C-alpha positions as CSV (number, residue, x, y, z in Angstrom):
1,X,139.0,85.5,87.8
2,X,138.1,85.4,91.4
3,X,137.7,81.7,92.3
4,X,136.9,82.3,96.2
5,X,134.3,84.9,95.4
6,X,131.4,82.4,95.0
7,X,130.2,79.5,92.8
8,X,129.7,78.8,90.0
9,X,132.8,79.3,88.2
10,X,132.8,82.7,86.4
11,X,134.8,85.6,85.1
12,X,134.3,89.2,85.1
13,X,134.2,91.2,81.7
14,X,134.1,94.9,81.2
15,X,133.3,97.1,78.1
16,X,133.2,100.8,77.9
17,X,132.7,101.1,81.6
18,X,129.8,98.6,81.9
19,X,130.6,95.3,83.7
20,X,129.1,91.9,83.7
21,X,129.8,88.4,85.4
22,X,129.7,85.4,83.0
23,X,129.7,81.7,83.6
24,X,131.7,79.4,81.4
25,X,128.6,78.7,79.4
26,X,128.6,82.5,78.4
27,X,125.3,83.2,80.4
28,X,125.3,86.7,82.2
29,X,125.1,86.0,86.0
30,X,125.3,89.6,87.0
31,X,125.5,93.0,85.4
32,X,125.2,94.1,81.8
33,X,127.7,95.0,79.2
34,X,125.2,97.7,77.5
35,X,126.2,96.3,74.1
36,X,124.8,93.4,72.4
37,X,127.9,93.1,70.1
38,X,130.1,93.1,73.1
39,X,128.1,90.3,74.8
40,X,128.0,88.4,71.7
41,X,131.7,88.7,71.4
42,X,132.4,87.7,74.9
43,X,130.1,84.5,74.3
44,X,132.0,83.8,71.2
45,X,135.3,83.9,73.3
46,X,134.0,81.6,75.9
47,X,132.9,79.0,73.4
48,X,136.4,79.1,72.0
49,X,138.2,78.9,75.5
50,X,135.8,77.1,77.7
51,X,138.5,74.3,78.6
52,X,141.1,77.0,79.2
53,X,138.7,78.7,81.6
54,X,138.0,75.8,83.3
55,X,141.7,75.0,83.7
56,X,142.4,78.6,84.9
57,X,139.6,78.0,87.5
58,X,141.3,75.1,88.9
59,X,144.6,76.6,89.0
60,X,143.2,79.5,90.9
61,X,141.7,77.3,93.5
62,X,145.1,75.8,93.9
63,X,146.7,79.1,94.4
64,X,148.7,78.7,91.2
65,X,149.4,81.4,88.5
66,X,146.7,81.5,85.8
67,X,147.7,81.0,82.2
68,X,147.0,83.8,79.8
69,X,143.9,83.2,77.5
70,X,144.3,84.8,74.0
71,X,141.6,87.5,73.1
72,X,139.6,87.5,69.9
73,X,141.4,88.6,67.0
């Protein structure tokens, strides 16, 4: 998560060498994961952790340590 890179709030995801930037609603802002399944899983993860993503974004803007967000299991 690179809070000072640009708005809106977002995170970077990588799958099998492909990269994409997602907003906190699960929309792809840039790039492509080249896998519909991987993209679907990222969106599912976002839905489960949107409040944690927003909290980490705020922490990052305050130059504080981010909290780890659990992956899908």
